[in-house]
C-alpha positions as CSV (number, residue, x, y, z in Angstrom):
1,M,0.0,-0.2,0.1
2,E,2.8,2.5,0.6
3,A,4.3,1.9,-2.8
4,Y,0.8,2.5,-4.1
5,G,0.3,5.8,-2.2
6,Q,3.7,7.0,-3.4
7,T,3.4,5.6,-7.0
8,S,-0.3,5.5,-7.8
9,K,0.5,2.7,-10.0
10,P,-1.6,-0.1,-9.8
11,G,0.9,-3.1,-10.3
12,A,1.8,-1.7,-6.9
13,L,-0.9,-3.6,-5.4
14,G,-0.1,-7.1,-6.8
15,D,1.7,-8.1,-3.5
16,A,-1.0,-6.1,-1.2
17,V,-3.3,-8.4,-2.9
18,E,-1.5,-11.6,-2.3
19,A,-0.5,-10.4,1.7
20,L,-4.2,-9.9,2.4
21,F,-5.5,-13.4,0.9
22,E,-3.0,-14.7,3.5
23,V,-3.9,-13.1,6.5
24,R,-7.6,-13.9,5.4
25,G,-6.5,-17.8,5.3
26,V,-5.1,-17.2,9.2
27,L,-7.8,-15.4,10.4
28,L,-10.6,-18.1,9.3
29,A,-8.1,-20.9,10.4
30,L,-8.5,-19.1,13.7
31,Q,-12.1,-18.7,13.2
32,L,-11.7,-15.0,13.5
33,T,-15.0,-14.4,11.0
34,L,-15.4,-10.6,11.9
35,P,-11.7,-9.8,10.9
36,A,-11.6,-12.1,8.0
37,C,-14.6,-10.3,6.0
38,L,-12.6,-7.2,6.7
39,V,-9.7,-8.5,5.4
40,D,-11.7,-10.1,2.2
41,E,-13.3,-6.3,1.6
42,M,-9.6,-4.8,2.2
43,Q,-8.9,-7.6,-0.9
44,R,-11.7,-6.9,-3.1
45,L,-10.9,-3.0,-2.9
46,C,-7.5,-3.6,-3.5
47,D,-8.2,-6.0,-6.7
48,A,-10.4,-2.6,-7.6
49,M,-7.8,-0.5,-7.3
50,A,-5.3,-2.2,-9.1
51,E,-7.8,-2.7,-12.1
52,R,-8.9,0.7,-11.8
53,R,-12.5,0.2,-11.0
54,V,-12.7,3.1,-8.2
55,C,-14.1,6.5,-9.2
56,S,-11.8,7.7,-6.4
57,P,-8.5,6.2,-6.2
58,K,-7.1,8.9,-3.2
59,E,-10.8,7.9,-0.8
60,A,-9.9,4.2,-1.7
61,A,-6.6,4.5,-0.7
62,E,-7.5,6.4,2.5
63,A,-10.1,3.6,3.3
64,M,-8.0,1.1,2.6
65,M,-4.9,3.0,5.0
66,L,-8.0,3.3,7.7
67,A,-9.0,-0.5,7.8
68,L,-5.3,-1.5,8.0
69,I,-5.0,0.7,11.4
70,Q,-8.6,-0.4,12.5
71,L,-7.6,-4.0,12.4
72,P,-4.4,-4.7,14.6
73,S,-6.1,-3.1,17.0
74,H,-9.4,-4.8,17.4
75,L,-7.2,-7.9,16.8
76,D,-5.4,-6.6,20.1
77,R,-8.5,-5.6,21.0
78,L,-9.7,-10.2,21.1
79,D,-6.9,-11.0,22.5
80,A,-7.0,-8.9,25.1
81,G,-10.5,-10.7,25.9
82,A,-12.9,-7.8,25.3
83,E,-16.1,-8.1,24.3
84,V,-15.9,-6.4,20.6
85,P,-19.0,-5.7,19.2
86,P,-19.3,-6.2,15.8
87,L,-19.9,-3.4,14.0
88,S,-16.7,-1.8,16.3
89,L,-14.8,-2.7,12.6
């Protein structure tokens, strides 16, 4: 995502799509379905950005960065045993 943010070249998203696929698989294996759904949406957004199917690439990149910030925080709260409402993601 950093490379895409600096260059706006869709080819820079290939590594991000692959990494998100792996993260989603791990989350599903751990039965963390809500975070896996977020990662699935992130992967779809990366695909759309790579194929230039988004109306506003800048806003799409901002949404992706926000999701990248929220996901670890959500996982940390889950790890700490907190009751996390589904809409918190």
